[in-house]
C-alpha positions in Angstrom: 0.0 0.0 0.0 1.4 3.4 -1.0 1.9 5.8 1.9 -0.2 9.0 1.7 2.2 11.2 3.5 -0.4 11.9 6.3 0.2 10.9 9.8 -2.0 8.4 11.7 -3.5 11.1 13.8 -4.4 13.2 10.8 -6.1 10.2 9.2 -8.1 9.4 12.4 -9.1 13.0 12.5 -10.5 12.6 9.0 -12.4 9.5 10.0 -13.9 11.4 12.9 -15.0 14.2 10.5 -16.6 11.8 8.1 -18.4 10.0 10.9 -19.9 13.3 12.1 -20.9 14.2 8.6 -22.6 10.8 8.2 -24.5 11.3 11.5 -25.6 14.8 10.5 -26.9 13.5 7.2 -28.8 10.6 8.9 -30.4 13.1 11.2 -31.3 15.3 8.3 -32.8 12.3 6.5 -34.8 11.4 9.6 -36.3 14.9 9.8 -37.3 14.7 6.1 -39.0 11.3 6.7 -41.0 12.9 9.5 -42.3 15.5 7.0 -43.1 12.8 4.5 -45.0 10.9 7.2 -47.2 13.9 7.7 -47.8 14.4 3.9 -48.6 10.7 3.3 -50.8 10.4 6.4 -50.3 6.6 6.6 -50.7 6.6 10.4 -54.0 8.4 10.3 -55.2 6.2 7.4 -54.3 3.0 9.2 -51.9 2.0 6.5 -48.4 0.5 6.7 -45.7 2.9 5.6 -43.8 0.2 3.7 -43.1 1.0 0.0 -41.3 -2.1 -1.4 -41.0 -0.8 -4.9 -39.5 2.5 -3.8 -37.1 0.7 -1.5 -35.9 -1.6 -4.3 -35.3 1.3 -6.6 -33.3 3.0 -3.9 -31.1 0.0 -3.2 -30.5 -0.8 -6.9 -29.5 2.8 -7.4 -27.0 2.8 -4.5 -25.6 -0.6 -5.4 -25.1 0.6 -8.9 -23.5 3.8 -7.8 -21.1 2.0 -5.4 -20.0 -0.5 -8.0 -17.0 -2.5 -6.7 -15.9 0.3 -4.3 -18.2 -1.0 -1.5 -19.6 -4.6 -0.9 -23.2 -4.7 -2.1 -24.3 -7.1 0.6 -23.0 -4.8 3.3 -24.5 -1.7 1.7 -28.0 -3.3 1.4 -27.8 -4.6 5.0 -27.0 -1.1 6.3 -29.7 0.6 4.3 -32.3 -2.1 5.2 -31.6 -1.2 8.9 -32.1 2.4 8.1 -35.2 1.9 6.0 -36.7 -0.3 8.7 -36.0 2.2 11.5 -37.5 5.2 9.5 -40.5 3.1 8.4 -41.4 2.5 12.1 -41.0 6.2 12.7 -44.0 6.7 10.3 -46.2 3.8 11.4 -46.0 0.8 13.8 -44.5 -2.3 12.4 -43.9 -5.9 13.6 -43.0 -9.1 12.0 -44.6 -12.6 12.5 -42.1 -15.2 11.3 -42.9 -18.9 10.7 -39.5 -20.7 11.0 -39.7 -24.3 9.7 -37.7 -26.9 11.5 -35.6 -27.6 8.4 -35.0 -23.9 7.5 -34.0 -22.0 10.7 -32.4 -19.4 8.4 -35.8 -17.9 7.7 -35.5 -16.0 11.0 -32.3 -14.4 9.9 -33.8 -13.5 6.5 -36.7 -11.7 8.2 -34.4 -9.8 10.7 -32.0 -8.8 7.9 -34.9 -7.4 5.8 -37.0 -5.7 8.4 -34.4 -4.6 10.8 -32.8 -6.0 14.0 -34.8 -3.6 16.2 -38.2 -4.2 14.6 -40.4 -6.3 17.0 -40.5 -9.9 15.7 -42.2 -13.0 16.9 -41.8 -16.7 16.0 -45.2 -18.3 15.2 -46.0 -22.0 15.0 -47.3 -22.2 11.5 -48.4 -20.4 8.4 -51.9 -19.9 9.7 -50.7 -18.1 12.8 -48.5 -15.9 10.6 -51.4 -14.9 8.4 -53.6 -14.3 11.4 -51.1 -11.9 12.7 -51.8 -9.6 9.8 -55.3 -8.9 11.1 -54.3 -5.8 13.1 -52.9 -4.1 10.0 -49.5 -3.2 11.6 -47.7 -6.5 11.0 -46.1 -8.3 8.2 -45.6 -12.0 7.9 -42.6 -14.0 6.7 -43.1 -17.5 5.5 -40.8 -20.1 3.8 -41.2 -20.4 0.0 -44.0 -23.0 -0.4 -43.1 -26.5 -1.5 -45.3 -29.0 -3.4 -48.3 -30.0 -1.3 -48.4 -26.8 0.7 -51.6 -24.7 0.4 -51.1 -21.9 3.0 -51.3 -19.4 0.2 -54.8 -20.5 -0.9 -56.6 -17.9 1.3 -54.9 -15.1 -0.7 -57.1 -16.0 -3.6 -60.2 -15.1 -1.7 -62.6 -12.5 -3.2 -63.5 -11.3 0.4 -61.1 -8.4 0.2 -58.5 -9.4 2.8 -56.0 -7.2 1.0 -53.1 -9.5 1.9 -50.5 -9.6 -0.8 -47.0 -11.0 -1.2 -44.7 -8.0 -1.5 -41.2 -9.3 -1.2 -39.0 -12.3 -1.7 -36.1 -12.7 0.7 -33.2 -12.3 0.6 -33.1 -9.2 -1.5 -29.5 -9.8 -2.3 -28.7 -13.3 -3.6 -25.0 -14.3 -3.5 -23.6 -17.4 -5.2 -22.1 -18.6 -1.9 -25.3 -18.1 0.1 -27.6 -21.0 1.1 -30.5 -21.7 -1.3 -33.1 -20.5 1.4 -35.9 -18.2 0.3 -38.9 -16.7 2.0 -41.9 -14.6 1.1 -43.1 -11.4 2.9 -46.8 -10.7 3.1 -48.9 -7.8 4.3 -51.9 -5.6 3.8 -50.6 -3.2 1.3 -50.9 -2.3 -2.3 -48.1 -3.7 -4.6 -46.5 -1.3 -7.1 -44.1 -2.0 -10.0 -40.5 -1.2 -9.3 -39.3 -1.5 -12.9 -37.9 -5.1 -12.5 -40.4 -7.4 -10.8 -41.8 -10.9 -10.3 -45.3 -12.0 -9.5 -47.1 -14.9 -7.9 -50.1 -16.4 -9.6 -52.5 -18.8 -7.9 -54.1 -21.1 -10.4 -56.9 -23.5 -9.9 -56.9 -26.2 -12.6 -58.3 -29.6 -13.5 -56.1 -32.6 -13.1 -56.2 -33.1 -16.9 -53.8 -30.2 -17.6 -50.2 -31.1 -16.9 -47.8 -28.7 -15.1 -45.7 -28.6 -18.2 -48.6 -27.6 -20.4 -49.7 -25.0 -17.9 -46.2 -23.4 -17.9 -46.1 -23.4 -21.6 -49.4 -21.6 -21.9 -48.2 -19.0 -19.4 -45.1 -18.3 -21.5 -47.2 -17.9 -24.6 -49.5 -15.4 -22.8 -46.5 -13.2 -21.9 -46.2 -14.6 -18.3 -42.9 -16.6 -18.4 -42.6 -18.7 -15.3 -39.5 -19.1 -13.1 -40.7 -21.7 -10.6 -43.9 -23.4 -9.5 -45.4 -25.7 -6.9 -48.6 -27.7 -6.9 -51.0 -29.4 -4.5 -54.1 -31.6 -5.1 -57.2 -30.4 -3.4 -60.2 -32.6 -4.0 -61.0 -32.8 -7.7 -58.8 -29.8 -8.5 -55.1 -29.1 -8.5 -53.8 -25.8 -7.1 -50.7 -24.4 -8.8 -48.5 -21.5 -7.4 -46.4 -20.0 -10.1 -43.8 -17.2 -10.0 -43.7 -15.3 -13.3 -41.0 -12.9 -14.4 -43.1 -9.8 -14.8 -45.3 -7.5 -12.7 -48.9 -8.6 -12.7 -51.5 -6.2 -11.3 -55.3 -6.6 -10.9 -57.1 -6.9 -14.2 -54.0 -7.8 -16.2 -55.1 -8.7 -19.7 -52.5 -11.5 -19.9 -54.4 -13.5 -17.3 -57.4 -13.5 -19.5 -55.4 -14.6 -22.5 -53.9 -17.4 -20.5 -57.3 -18.5 -19.1 -58.9 -18.5 -22.6 -56.0 -20.6 -24.1 -56.7 -23.3 -21.5 -60.5 -23.0 -21.5 -62.2 -25.7 -19.4 -58.9 -26.7 -17.8 -58.1 -23.5 -16.0 -60.9 -22.8 -13.5 -59.5 -19.7 -11.8 -56.4 -17.4 -11.9 -55.4 -14.7 -9.5 -52.3 -12.6 -8.9 -51.6 -12.9 -5.2 -48.7 -10.5 -5.1 -45.9 -8.9 -7.1 -42.4 -7.9 -5.7 -39.1 -6.5 -6.8 -36.7 -9.0 -8.4 -33.9 -9.7 -5.9 -30.4 -8.5 -6.8 -28.3 -11.4 -8.1 -24.6 -10.8 -7.4 -22.1 -12.7 -9.5 
């Protein structure tokens, strides 16, 4: 390492100056968030202050600006803590986490995403996690569903629960990390971030194969990335992640349903979320 010509004391003084500047900027940012909270009125309206699309856009921009000068995993971890803290400044927030026995890492994924200081509780099963959303100030974190699991089926209800999947964890996927993923759910409107995925719940007859179903989705402009299925009586329930944002009333769902007329009984988007950052 090439010497700078400055003494250790001078360099440490520079570090102190930078630390103070960072602190001053964080305080300034906090003051602005307080103003935003008043303008948005989420607390008075009983809404969560979470804005997953806005958060993803911010993190993508920062990671891009940092390039290889600062580790992306560390940068995102730091900003997730900041985002979580300032979100709770606007409205209350807690996390209900279902940690399966074979995937204890789900707890860490939830804490990393929603902040180490955010109140979090372990719950016994998916039903309890979804029930925790009833007070409107909580979000739930559940392991990615496997074949045979149907905890997501209530999200297809027409009764206006308002529960949607809004994130897939972790937001930063590293080649060396464990292949453990989770979904975050809450009562909030999902918005496009510019690079998104969506979850479709599909009720189908047993006559249509999973391969044919995925082929029809691709032809309708809804290319799938992964899927699970579970039999339920005389029907088969498919949960499919597609590589595009899908909102209510998306024409592509109608195109897909018509292409498999008689075999597809119902389709609904149960959430959309920003595509996680994949680090190479």
